[in-house]
BAZADREN-518531 format. One record per atom (N, C-alpha, C, O): residue in one letter; z, y, x. Coordinates in pm, whole numbers, plus 50000, padded with zeros to 5 digits. Each point is the difference from the previous one (the first is absolute). Layout:
BEGIN
AZYX/...
END
This chain:
BEGIN
M924436139960504/M501385002249959/M500084998749849/M499125004749928/E501904989150025/E500184997449858/E500895010549935/E501124996949959/L498415015450031/L500765010649935/L500064997649850/L500935004549933/E498064988550015/E499984997149856/E501254992449957/E500525002449891/G499964988750192/G501184992049967/G501305007850002/G501064994749967/K498855017950074/K501195008450007/K499865012149908/K500705010050016/T498384989249888/T499685011049911/T500314996049856/T499834988549961/I500645021249960/I500304997549859/I499205009649912/I499595010750044/L500204985249832/L499315008649902/L500915011549958/L501224998650004/P498215012849956/P500825011349953/P500924996549884/P501095005649989/E498494985149924/E500864996049888/E501314993950051/E501075002349944/F498824989850164/F501184993850058/F500895010450067/F501224998550005/L498165012150047/L500785011150057/L500865006249892/L501195002350021/K498225000549864/K500775006049890/K501164990949961/K501115004849980/W498644982350009/W501064990649963/W501094999850107/W501194999749968/A498415000650157/A500974999850109/A500885012549997/A501214999250018/L498175012349958/L500765012549996/L500935000349879/L501115005450008/D498444989049880/D500894998949883/D501214991350033/D501135003349965/G498614985650103/G501084991150040/G500975006850096/G501214997949992/L498255010250098/L500865007450094/L500925009549926/L501185001250035/S498305005349864/S500835009349923/S501174992749937/S501125005149999/K498634983149949/K501074992249939/K501014995250106/K501215000049976/K498274995950139/K500894995150106/K500795011350064/K501024997750065/N498515014649918/N500675011550058/N501445001249949/N500895003650076/D499334993449796/D501355000849943/D500944990450071/D501135003650033/T498414984149990/T500814990150071/T500265004550144/T501104998650052/E497875006750011/E500135004850138/E501035011150007/E500835000250092/I499145009149814/I500965011149999/I501414994749986/I500915004450070/E499274986149840/E501334994349978/E500524992850126/E501145002050041/D498014989850019/D500394992750121/D500325009750114/D501014998650069/R498125011049948/R500175009750108/R501275008349980/R500695003150096/S499605000449779/S501215007849970/S501264992250034/S500955005550055/K499054981749914/K501164991550032/K500184999050152/K501125000950051/I497794997150019/I500064999150147/I500515013150058/I500875000150086/Y498585011049865/Y500395013150051/Y501485002649974/Y500725005050087/E499734991749794/E501415002049964/E500924992050091/E501025005150046/T498644982449980/T500804991650089/T500015005650141/T501055000550065/Q497795003749982/Q499925005750135/Q500825012950008/Q500685002450100/H499255005949797/H500735012650000/H501504997649999/H500755006850071/K499704983549849/K501434996649997/K500484995450137/K501095003650044/S498104988450023/S500364995450135/S500105011750097/S500895000450084/L498195009049904/L500015011850086/L501265008349976/L500665004250095/V499684998249779/V501195007949966/V501264993050052/V500895006550055/A499204980349926/A501174992550046/A500145000650152/A501105001650052/T497784997350018/T500035000550147/T500395014050047/T500745001550097/Q498765008749834/Q500375013750035/Q501505002249978/Q500645006850080/K499924987549813/K501445001049975/K500794993150111/K501055004850042/E498434983850004/E500674993250112/E500035008950123/E501025000850069/L497875006049958/L499945009050115/L500975011649981/L500675004150095/D499405001349785/D500945010949972/D501454995350021/D500815007250058/S499504980949894/S501354994550016/S500324997750147/S501115002750046/L497934992250026/L500184997750144/L500305013150072/L500875000650087/T498385009849877/T500215013250061/T501415005349968/T500675005450087/R499764992949788/R501365004149961/R501064992550082/R500985005750046/M498764981349971/M500954992050078/M500085005150144/M501074999950061/R497825004549992/R499995004850139/R500755013250012/R500845001650089/Y498865008049822/Y500695012850016/Y501464999349961/Y500775008950035/K499644980849892/K501434997749974/K500634991450109/K501174996449994/E498005000450106/E500414992150116/E500514986149962/E500944994850062/L498454999349837/L500354986349960/L499214989850082/L500384988350009/I498505016250052/I499224991550089/I499675007950126/I500005012349999/D499724980450110/D499685006950126/D498515003250008/D499214995549917/D500415012450185/D498625004450016/D499044988250015/D498925000049942/E501464990150135/E499134988650026/E499654992649870/E498844996849976/T502155000649942/T499784993249872/T499165008849908/T499084995349934/F501265017650064/F499255009349914/F498535000350038/F499144998849913/I500565002750214/I498615001150046/I499234987249970/I498865000449953/K501774988350074/K499354987049976/K499674998449850/K498884996649965/E502085005849949/E499814998449856/E499065010749943/E499184997249913/R500955015150138/R499135010849954/R498544996850031/R499135001949915/D500614993350205/D498624996750038/D499414989249910/D498845000849962/L501964989150004/L499534989549910/L499675005749862/L498974996849941/L501925011850009/L499785005949867/L498815009649999/L499235000249904/V500625007750200/V498865009350009/V498694992150003/V499035003949935/T500944985250139/T498814991550004/T499714994249862/T498854999749955/S502194995749980/S499854994449865/S499495010449902/S499144997149917/I501395015050090/I499555010949912/I498535003150025/I499245002149905/A500354998250221/A498595002750031/A499094989149941/A498955003149945/K501474984350065/K499204989149944/K499945001049848/K498944997949941/L502175005349996/L500025001349854/L499115011649954/L499314998849898/K500715012350175/K499135011349965/K498524996150013/K499175004149919/E500524988150183/E498624995350020/E499584990849885/E498875000749953/Q502044990850002/Q499704991349887/Q499765008349873/Q499094997049922/L501725013250058/L499805008849884/L498635006850006/L499305000949899/R500315003850218/R498685006350016/R498904989949969/R499005003349936/G501194984250109/G499024989549972/G499864997649851/G498894998249950/T502225001849979/T499974998149855/T499315011949933/T499234998249905/E501055013850143/E499335011849945/E498494999450025/E499215003449912/N500404992350208/N498574998850031/N499354989549911/N498875001749955/R501854987550021/R499504989549910/R499715006149864/R498984997149938/A501935011350017/A499835006549870/A498745008549997/A499285000249900/E500465006850207/E498875009250003/E498664993050015/E498985005049953/H501024983450113/H498724994450041/H499584987049933/H498824996550008/W502064996449926/W499604986649955/W498865000449899/W499044992450015/I501035016049885/I498945000049899/I498725006150056/I498914995449968/E501235014850115/E498825006250062/E499234989850084/E498784999349991/L501944993050090/L499344990250085/L499354988949917/L498914995450033/T501755000449861/T499454989549917/T498755004949928/T499004992849991/E501045019549957/E498825005749935/E498845001050099/E498864996949966/K501435007450155/K498955000950102/K499394986450028/K498794998850022/T502044990949977/T499504986550024/T498994996149893/T498924995050032/F501425007349842/F499084996249893/F498755008849999/F498914995149972/H501245017750058/H498825008650009/H499104995350115/H498774999849988/F501854996550123/F499244994850114/F499214987749956/F498804998950027/A501884991849907/A499354987549959/A498875002749900/A499054992249993/T501055018549932/T498975003249902/T498795006850064/T498864996949964/Y501365012050128/Y498915008650048/Y499614998050147/Y499085006850047/A501574984350026/A499724998550143/A498584995150027/A499355004850093/R500164985949828/R498664994450025/R498945010949993/R499145001050087/K500925007249808/K499035010849984/K500125009950116/K498995004450056/A502254999149980/A500205009450110/A499504994050132/A499485007250085/F500684979849930/F499534993650123/F498475000050007/F499425002550106/L499944994849781/L498534999649998/L499375013750021/L498965001250066/F501675009349878/F499365013150001/F500775010550081/F499585011550008/G501534984750052/G500845009750070/G499565002850143/G499054994150051/T501685015050010/T499745003650140/T500574989050090/T500724991249955/L498955009650172/L500544990450096/L501535000750004/L500674989750011/E499875022249979/E501475001750000/E500614993349878/E501034993350012/Q498375008549871/Q500514993549879/Q499934984850012/Q500924993049957/K498005002150100/K499854985550019/K501084994850095/K500564989349977/R499715018150128/R501054996050095/R501364999649931/R500784990750021/E499515019449897/E501275000349927/E500124988249905/E501074994149987/I497855002549946/I500014988649907/I500254987150076/I500804991849957/L498535006350154/L500214987950079/L501444999050049/L500604989249997/T499955021950047/T501395000250046/T500954996549886/T500984992950020/A498735012249862/A500854997149884/A499894985449958/A500964994349947/L497894999650075/L499804986149959/L500844990250082/L500524990349947/G499605012350183/G500744990450081/G499855002450149/G499865011450045/W500174977850030/W499975000550145/W499234987850051/W499484992249921/N500455006350209/N499354988550064/N498544999149958/N499574990149940/F499685020350091/F498595000749963/F499174991250094/F500075001550122/I499154989349821/I499164991150079/I498605000049939/I499834998049880/I499175004250205/I498624999449955/I499424986850050/I500044997050119/N499444995149787/N499424987250034/N498714998449920/N500024999049878/G498865000850192/G498724998549932/G499725011049900/G499574997249888/K500665015250150/K499785011849915/K500935000549879/K499755007549906/K501294984650095/K500985000349891/K501355004050057/K500474994550099/L500155015349835/L501295005250042/L501114992549928/L500014999149878/S500924995450199/S501184993449942/S501235008550030/S500135005850108/I500774995049794/I501205008150013/I501204991949953/I499924993149899/S501185007950173/S501274994649950/S500535010249901/S500355011250037/T499704984949838/T500305009249890/T501465004250000/T500904992050025/N499325020949946/N501365005049981/N500644992949882/N499334996249904/E501975002250103/E500774992549901/E499815005349858/E499964992249905/W499935020950080/W499925005849866/W498704996849928/W499925001749878/L499064993550194/L498744996549936/L499914985249962/L499104996049925/V501814996050124/V499954985549976/V500014996549851/V499204991649958/P501675014649959/P499944996549857/P498645003049936/P499574992649911/I499785017850133/I498685003349946/I498994989450045/I499194995349920/E500865001050207/E499104989750051/E500204986749930/E499034993149968/N502215003350008/N500304986749948/N499894998749849/N499634989349952/G500685021049971/G500084998249857/G499055008349916/G499824997249881/Y499585012750177/Y499235009649920/Y498654994649954/Y499615002249885/S499684990850200/S498644995749971/S499924992349868/S499115002549919/E501804988450060/E500014992149876/E500215009149878/E499354998249897/L501555011450117/L500265009249889/L498795008949971/L499685002649885/E499675001950220/E498815008449981/E498894992249931/E499345005349911/T500464982250128/T498984991649937/T500304998349852/T499115001249916/E502144996150052/E500394998449860/E499815013149923/E499534999949886/Y500845011250176/Y499855013149936/Y498525003049973/Y499645004349891/T499524993450208/T498565002649986/T499404991249890/T499195004749920/R501234982850076/R499514991049896/R500395005249860/R499214999449906/L502015005850083/L500455005549872/L499195012349960/L499645001649884/E500085006850212/E499245012149972/E498584996749955/E499425007249918/L500034982050134/L498634996149964/L499954992249868/L498954999349936/N502174994950024/N500064991949879/N500085009149877/N501065005549969/K497824996149963/K499955008949884/K500414993049871/K500075006449895/T500204980650111/T500364992749879/T501485000749968/T500424996449890/L500395008350204/L501445000849977/L500345011549904/L499365010550003/T501634987149914/T500505010849916/T500865009250086/T500374996450112/N499935015449837/N500875009250075/N501354993750028/N500555001650109/V500004991449793/V501304993550016/V499924989550110/V500874999450088/G498094992449907/G499824989550102/G499835005950138/G500574995150098/R498645015549911/R499775006650130/R501305006150052/R500334998750118/N500415007849794/N501275006250041/N501014989650047/N500725002350097/E499334986349835/E500924989350043/E499614994650137/E500854997950086/A497855000049933/A499534995050129/A500255010250111/A500424996450110/L499335016349861/L500265010550099/L501495000950031/L500395002150115/A500454996349783/A501455000450022/A500424988750093/A500885001850085/S498514986649900/S500314988650088/S499605003150145/S500764997250093/I498075008549925/I499555003650136/I500915010750059/I500414999250116/R499895010749802/R500845011050047/R501394995150040/R500575004550100/L499974986249823/L501314994450030/L499984992550133/L500915001550082/R498054990549939/R499904992750129/R499755009550116/R500464997450111/W498835013549866/W499765010050104/W501305006950039/W500205003350117/G500674998849787/G501245007050027/G501064991550069/G500995005450049/D498814981449957/D501004991250064/D500095002350148/D500794993450068/
END
C-alpha cells in the first residue's frame, strides 16, 4: 500500500493550517450571507403562514384552501429550518474537518506502522474504499479529499527537501524559494 503518497511533512501541515486560518474569514463571510438569506426566506414564509391564518379566521378563505396552502407553507418552513441547521453545522465543522484532514495526512503513516489493528482499520477506512489485495499489495480507491495530496504534493516535497539540503542559499534566497513552494501548496 502506498501510504507514503498520501502523507505530508509537518512543515506542510503548519502551512496548511496557516492557510486555513486565512480562509476562515472568507468562509465566515460566505456562510453569514447564506445564513442571512435563508433566515429572511424563513421569516417571509412564516409571515405568509400568519397571513393565511388571519385570512381563515376572518373567513376570507374556506377550510379546504386554508389546509392546502397551510400544508405547503409548513413543509416549506420545515425545509428552510433544515437548511439553516445545515448552515450552522457547516459553521461548526468545516475548519475542524479540514484540520483533521491535514493532521491525518501528516501522521497517518506513522500511526499505521506502529498503531493497533483498530487504528490501522480506521486509517484504511479514512483513505478510501474498494480494497483489493493483489500479489501482497493492497490497492485502494482513494477518497476525494486525498487526491490533491496524491497529485501535487510529491513534487513540492522534493523541492522543499532539496532547499533544506542546499546550504549555499542565502536566507533571502531560501525564504523566496520557500514562499514559492508555500504559495503553490496553498492553491
